[in-house]
C-alpha angles and dihedrals in degrees: 000000000000091000091050091050090048090052090050091050092049095046096091091050092048091049091048091050092050091048091051091051091050091048092052092048090049092051091048095049093041092052092055092043093052090049092058095036091058091046093238091146089077089068093059095072135102090239089061090048092050095047096043104033095109093050091046092050092050091047094050093046092046097045098044112180092010091057091050092047091049092052091050091047093050090048092048093050093046090055095042093053093038096234117165121256108064091128089055090049091052091050089047088054090057091047094049103034105021133250101300103034090040089055093048096047091047091051092050093049093044093048095050091044091050090050090054093051091043092056093046091050094046095048099038106033113020098079091046093050092044093053093048098043095043117175093000090063090049092054091049090049093051093047094048097042092054091068100010099148095048094047092046092051090052092051090049097045100049110060096213098113128055112267093235091053092053088050094053105039097065089052091054091048093055100249112168117249097243093055089046093052094047093046092047097046096048096032095059096046098090096046093043090050091052093051094043090050089053089049092051089061096039094092092068090048090054092046091055091046091237121159118253126204132184089217091072096057102072097056121180089259093054093044090050090052093049092048089049090054090048091053089051089053089055094054094091089053092049091046092052093047091049094054092043091055092043090052092051091048092053092042094243 
């Protein structure tokens, strides 16, 4: 009887929680759908950058802080709603603001956007995934949480997985927000710097009517450097594993 009464008392809270999850999922899906319905994806191309670079430069110079804020907002929304083209936006940041400021503004926009997607995923999807995956999800959570920052830095540094996927997975695995923010902010610095640096030199490429390709950005040298940074991020994990094994060997 007590359990039945407790279920009745908790029913409004459960219904409210489900409604909130559905609302968040609706906002997420609707945001992406509106982006494509309005044809905004056509603006996130190098052809658009080439054709409109002069207008964009004049706008940014004329608007000052507002132009910078608008760029960060567009970047943030594109990450939150997982629309394609963040690499183009980072390159555009280098083209419009220069190597260093372009890197910084892109990092700020990407970090805030990733936080938005993280919160949506955690509130709308985590409980559903946890209930369906059961003990398997619990094991993954425990393994990831033990070295969350190191693992997150590795995922951020090596561009093997889609950016939106790396934003969602930590939320589903129960990583706390502070660790997520730190790992995201510092983990995307090297890649953002590479793309913004390319963007800073893109104006001369456009002026000479040369062809530009994304495939030429992540050269073997750059990939080697990023992998090296990822290995450094794993050093704390290796150190911890080493001492754990040493302790087991000595019977500590």
